[in-house]
C-alpha positions as CSV (number, residue, x, y, z in Angstrom):
1,X,144.4,103.5,84.9
2,X,145.5,99.9,84.7
3,X,148.5,99.1,82.6
4,X,146.8,96.0,81.3
5,X,144.3,98.1,79.3
6,X,145.0,97.3,75.6
7,X,143.5,98.7,72.4
8,X,143.9,96.0,69.8
9,X,143.5,97.1,66.2
10,X,142.9,94.5,63.4
11,X,145.5,95.4,60.8
12,X,144.1,93.0,58.2
13,X,140.6,94.5,58.2
14,X,139.0,95.7,55.0
15,X,136.3,98.3,54.9
16,X,133.1,97.2,53.1
17,X,135.0,94.2,51.7
18,X,137.3,96.3,49.5
19,X,140.6,94.8,48.7
20,X,143.0,97.8,48.8
21,X,146.5,98.2,49.8
22,X,147.2,99.3,52.5
23,X,144.4,97.6,54.3
24,X,142.1,100.1,56.0
25,X,142.7,98.4,59.3
26,X,146.4,99.0,58.9
27,X,145.8,102.7,58.1
28,X,143.7,102.9,61.3
29,X,146.4,101.4,63.3
30,X,149.1,103.6,61.8
31,X,147.0,106.7,62.6
32,X,146.3,105.6,66.2
33,X,149.9,104.6,67.0
34,X,150.9,108.3,66.6
35,X,148.6,109.4,69.5
36,X,149.1,109.9,73.2
37,X,147.9,106.4,74.1
38,X,150.2,104.7,71.5
39,X,151.9,102.6,74.2
40,X,148.6,100.8,74.8
41,X,147.8,100.1,71.2
42,X,148.7,96.8,69.6
43,X,148.2,95.4,66.1
44,X,146.5,92.0,65.7
45,X,146.0,90.0,62.6
46,X,142.3,89.3,62.3
47,X,139.7,89.8,65.0
48,X,137.2,87.7,63.0
49,X,134.9,90.7,62.3
50,X,135.6,90.7,58.5
51,X,132.0,91.7,57.5
52,X,132.2,94.5,60.1
53,X,135.6,96.0,59.3
54,X,137.5,98.0,60.6
55,X,137.4,96.3,64.0
56,X,139.1,96.9,67.3
57,X,139.0,95.4,70.8
58,X,139.3,97.2,74.2
59,X,140.8,94.6,76.5
60,X,141.9,93.9,80.0
61,X,141.7,90.5,81.6
62,X,140.3,92.0,84.8
63,X,137.6,94.1,83.0
64,X,134.8,93.6,80.6
65,X,136.1,93.8,77.0
66,X,134.5,95.4,74.0
67,X,134.6,94.6,70.3
68,X,133.8,97.6,68.1
69,X,133.4,97.4,64.3
70,X,132.4,99.4,61.3
71,X,135.1,102.0,62.0
72,X,136.5,104.3,59.3
73,X,140.2,105.3,59.1
74,X,140.9,109.0,58.8
75,X,137.5,109.7,60.4
76,X,137.0,107.8,63.7
77,X,140.4,108.1,65.4
78,X,139.4,110.9,67.8
79,X,136.4,109.0,68.9
80,X,138.4,105.8,69.3
81,X,140.9,107.5,71.6
82,X,138.0,109.1,73.6
83,X,136.4,105.7,74.0
84,X,139.6,104.1,75.0
85,X,140.3,106.8,77.6
86,X,136.8,106.2,79.0
87,X,137.5,102.5,79.2
88,X,140.8,103.0,80.9
89,X,139.1,105.2,83.5
90,X,136.6,102.5,84.5
91,X,137.2,100.0,87.3
92,X,135.3,97.2,85.5
93,X,135.4,98.2,81.8
94,X,131.7,99.1,81.6
95,X,131.5,102.4,79.9
96,X,128.3,104.2,80.6
97,X,126.3,104.6,77.4
98,X,126.1,108.3,77.9
99,X,129.9,108.5,78.0
100,X,130.5,106.4,74.9
101,X,131.5,108.2,71.7
102,X,129.0,107.8,68.8
103,X,131.3,105.4,67.0
104,X,131.1,103.0,70.0
105,X,127.3,103.5,70.6
106,X,126.5,102.5,67.0
107,X,129.1,99.9,66.4
108,X,129.5,97.7,69.4
109,X,129.6,94.1,68.2
110,X,130.2,92.4,71.6
111,X,131.0,92.8,75.2
112,X,133.0,90.0,76.8
113,X,133.2,89.3,80.5
114,X,136.5,89.5,82.4
115,X,138.6,86.4,83.2
116,X,137.2,85.7,86.7
117,X,133.6,86.7,86.0
118,X,130.8,85.2,88.0
119,X,127.1,85.6,87.2
120,X,125.3,88.2,89.3
121,X,121.6,87.6,89.1
122,X,120.5,91.2,89.3
123,X,123.2,92.6,86.9
C-alpha cells in the first residue's frame, strides 16, 4: 500500500442541489474520518462535480485516479472504505470491475491517468 494513496472528499458538496447545513459532503467527510483509513482521507473544497454530489476522488500521482459521484452520507461509507482499500491494494490504481463496490460501479464519473502515463496502443 503506497502512502501516497489519498481519498479526497468534497466538503462543499450538496446532494441533489439541496442547500442544507451541514453540507452533505461535510457529513460524508466527518463520517469517513472516524474510520480505520482516516489518515489517508483529506477534505477538499469543490471537486467540480456539483451536479453529481456528493463527490470523492481516489488519488495517487503514480496510479490511475478515480472521481466518484452521487454518493449518500450515512449510507455509502462502508462501500467507500471498501473501494478505497481495493484502490490501495492495486499497483496501478485500476480496480477490477468485479472488485468495485456497487457505489463505485454505478457512480464513476472519471478515471484520470497517472502523472507519467504514456499511451499503450493495446490497453
